[in-house]
N, C-alpha and C positions, 0 to 999 in steps of 0.2 A: 805441562798442563795445556789442555786445549780450552782456551778462554771461551771461545764460541759456545762450546758444548757445556762448559761448567758454570757459565755466567749465571744461570738460574740459581745455582747452589751458592754462588758468592754474594750476589745482591740479596740484602736482607739481614746479613751479618753485620753487627756494630763494627765501627772502625777500630782497628787494632794495629799491632806492630807492622803487619803485612798488608794492611788494606786502608785506602784513603778514598773517600768520596769528595767530589767538588761538584757543585751545581752548575758552575758556569766555566767558561775557558779562561784560565788565569794567564797573565803575561808570562813571557819566556822565562824571565828571571825568577819568578815564583815557582814555575814549574820545574826549573832546573834544581832549585833547592829541594823540592819534593823527591825528584829522581835521585839526587846525590844522597839524600837521607836513607832511602831504600837500599841504594847500592852499598853504603857504608854499614848497613845493618845486616838484615837476613833476606834482603830482596823483598819484593811485594808487588801490589797491583794498585794503580791509580785509575779510578772510574770517574770520567767527566760526564755530567748530566744526571747526577744523582745527589740529592741533598740529604744530609742527616742533621736534624735539629731537635733538641729535647728528646733524644731517644727515638725519634720517628724518622724513618727513612722513606723518602719520596722520590719517585723517578720523574724528573722534570724534563729530561731530554736537552740536547744541545741545539742552538740556533743553526740553520743552514747557511747563515750570512758569512760566517768565517769558517776557514779550514784549519782544523787543529794540527794538521801535519805540518803546516808552516811554522807555527809556534813551537811545536815539538823539536823540529829540526834547529831552530834558533836556540832552544834550551840546551840541546845536546852540544852545540857549538860552545857554549859557556862553560862546559865541564871538562875537567882535566884530571886524569885521562878520561875518555869517553867510555862509560859503561855499556854492558850489553843489554838492549831493551828491545822489546817488540811493542808495536802499536798498531791499532786499527779501529775503523768504525764498525759498530755492531748495532743491530736493532733488538730492542728488548721491549715487550708489551707495547709495540707500536711507536716506541720512542728511539731517537737517534742518540746513541751513546758513543763515547771514545774511551778506549781502554788501553792503558799503558802497562806493560809487565816488565818489571825491572829485576835483573838478576843480581845476586850478591856479588860484589866486586872483590877480587883478590888483593887489589891495591886501593889505598885511600883515594877517594874521588872528591875534588874540591871545586868550589866555584868562587872566583875572585878571591883566592887564598883563604876561604872560609870552608870549614868541615862541618857538615850537618850529619846528624844520626837520628834514628828513631828511638823514642821512649815511650812504649805503648803506642797510643794513637797521636802522640805529639812529635814535632820536629824540634830537635835540640841543636843548637849551635855549640859545638864542641870546643872551639877556640874563640870564645866571645870577645869582642872588643869592649862591650859594656859589661862591667863587673858589678856584682851586687853590693860588694863592699868597696870602700874608697878611703884612702888615707890623705886626702886633700888637706891643705892648710885652711881652706875656706869651707865653712860649713854649707854655703849655698851650693858649691860644686858637689859636695857629697849628697846634698838632697837631690840635685838634678840627675846625678849619676844613678841614684836608686830609682828615681822616677823613670828614667829611660829604660831601666831593667824591667820595671813593672809594666810599662806601656808596651813593651815588645809582645807581650802575650796576645794571641788572636788578632793580629794586625794584617792589613794589606801588605802586598809587596812594596807598595808606594811608601807606606808608613815605615816599614822595616829599613828601607833604603835611606829615608829621612833620618831616622834614629842613628844609623851607622854614622852619618855625616856629623850629626851634632855630638855624638860621643867622641869623635876625632877632634872636634873643637874643644871640648872640655879638657881633653888630654893636653892640647896645646896650651890652653890658658894655665893649667896647672904646672906644665914644664917650664914656662917663661914668666912666672910670677914676678921675677925680679925686675923686668922692665914694663910689665903691665900693671903692677901695683906694688911699686918699690917701697911705699911708706904705708898706704892703707888701701884696702879694696874699695872703700867709699869715696876715695879721692881720684880724680883723673890723673894719669901719669904725666909727668913732665919730660919723660924720656922720649926723644924723637922717634927712635925705632919703635917704641911702644905705642905711640900714637898712630903710626902708619899700620902696625900690625892689628891695633883695635879696630881701625876702619876696615881692614881686610876681612877680619873675622865676623864683624857685624854684617858686612855686605854679603859675605859668603852664606851666613844662615838665613838671611832674608831672601837671597837667591834660591836656596834650597826649600824654603817655604813655597815658592812659586813652582819649583820643580815638582814638589809633592803634589800640588794641585794638578799639574799637567799629567803626571803619572796616574793620579786617581782618575781623572777624566778618561784616560786611556783604558783603565781597568773597567770602568763603567761601560764604555762603548763596546769593549770585547764582551762583557757579560750581557749586555742589553743593546744589541745592535739598533734597535728601534729608536734609541735616544740619539742616534747620529742624524736622524731626519731633520732637515733644516731648509728654510726658504732662501738661505744665503747661497749666492752663486759661486761656483768653483770653476776654474779654467781648466782645459784639457791638459795644459802644461803642468799644473799642480798635481794632476793625477799621474801622468806619465813620468814625472820626476821621481815617483815613489816606486820601489821595486816590487812591492806586493801590497795587498789590502791592509795587512797589519801596519806596515810602514806608513801608509796613507793615514790610518787612524791616528798614529802617533803624531804625525804632521798636523792633522786637524786639531788634535788636542793642544798642541803648542800654539796654534794660531789663535785658539780661544783665549789664550792668556795675554794677548796684546794689550788689553785695557787695564789689566793689573800691572803690567810692567810699566805703564805710564802713570801709575800711582792711583788708579781709580778702583778701589776695592769694590764699592758699591756698584760701579758700572759693570765690573766683571761678574759678581754675583747675579745682577739683574739679567745679564745676557746668557747666563748659564743655569738653565732650570735644573740640571743635575745636581748643582751645589745648592741653589736657592731652595729647592723642594725638600732639602734635609731639614730646613728650619731649625738650625742650630746657631746661627750667627745673628744677634740682634744689631741694632744700629750702633750702640755703644762700642761693641766688639769689633764691628767693622771699622769704626773710627779709629780705634786703638791699633789695629793692624795697619791701617793706612798711615798713621803717624810713624810706626816703626819703619815702613817702607820709605817713607821721606827722609828718614835719617840715612837709610841705605843709599837713596839717590844723592843726598848731600855728600856722603863719603865717597861714592863712586865717581861722581862727575864734578864736584866742586871742591875736592880735597878737604872737605869739612867746613867750608866757608859759608855762613848763613846767607841765603838769598831771600828775595821777596816771596817766593812761592813757599818757602819753608816756614816764613812767619806767619802765613795764613793758617797753617796747622798748629803753630805754637804761638799764638799772639800774646805779647806782653812778657814773653820769657826769655827772648833772646834780642840781640841787636844786630842790624844789618852789617854784614861783612866781617862779624866777629868769628872766631874759630869755634866751632862746636866740639865739645869734648864729653865723652862718657867716662864714668868710672867702670871698673870691672863689675861691680855690684849692680850698676844700672844695666849694663849689657846682659848680665845673667838673668836678670829680672825680665828683660825683653825675651831672652831665649825661652825661659819658663813660660811666659805667656803664649808664644807661638807653639810651644809643645802641647800645652793644654788644649789649645784651639784645635790642633791637628788630631789630638786624641779623640775630641768630640766629634769632629767631622768624620773621622774614619769609622768610629763605632756606628754612626747613624748611616754612613754609606753602606757598610756591610749588612745591616738589617734591611735596608730599603732595596738594595740591588742584588742581594745574596752573593756578595763578592767572595772570592776564594780568600782564605786566611792562612797565616803561618803561624 
């Protein structure tokens, strides 16, 4: 197929098994999943710079601030084996588009040991870690597993990565229930190994909440380069330490997370208009997130021993220098809260910034 010659006949058709539109440049991991899905099905075409919403196809064009070739090369490097693809910039109706043509692969193409295929206009994970049904001993794990499955639909790459991690954590909790909740899920474990594992799992999930926000900021920056504009100064060394523009954007997104890592959720949101302008987190929700992150701080840096800073967030609930313990039920409720928060943030960000979805 001559893409340049046939582009006018392609654009305007609705998305289908062999055609995908994206209004903006997605991150490499998301693009790799799209390419793999086409390669594992019947091949197809990805057109960046075109948006399909509510049955209406709109040619938006791509920003010239980022180069899609660099992201495409990184996406290809994530795939095993590497499929046969062609890609190029094209102009259509005065707009700058980027077109990727993927050939059907004779061997299964995977990314991070996951296999994606096309089902109509949807991308399907053929070997999902998250299953819709679950035979857990705990009803709350069953609920969370089903929530993760439902939340995966139409999500950003950042959210998809977050859900993968939480699914793995739920599997671990289910597999080692004998040490995490030997008597009751509502009672903290007395098993020393269980206590240590509990701290690790809670810290891991809090960390991944922060990683999600970093990844989301990165996707917003890629999709809307104007949001990178800031009065904050950067050093020449910071720029030169990054291999390319995409790497610098990811570095900048991580740097923006510094206040959140110090336990200031409100400070992070106030400093990041990209999240603040979504208007999905009220003061109560921000306080609740901050309390969960304080538990992570206690577990990661104080071995669970309550300090004065922790008491400021939980006044009258604990004593100084006592050991803080969570039951599995408490921990899963914290997980559930963070999952719901991310689902709200993700949906709002997709609408506001027209982010690419999976």
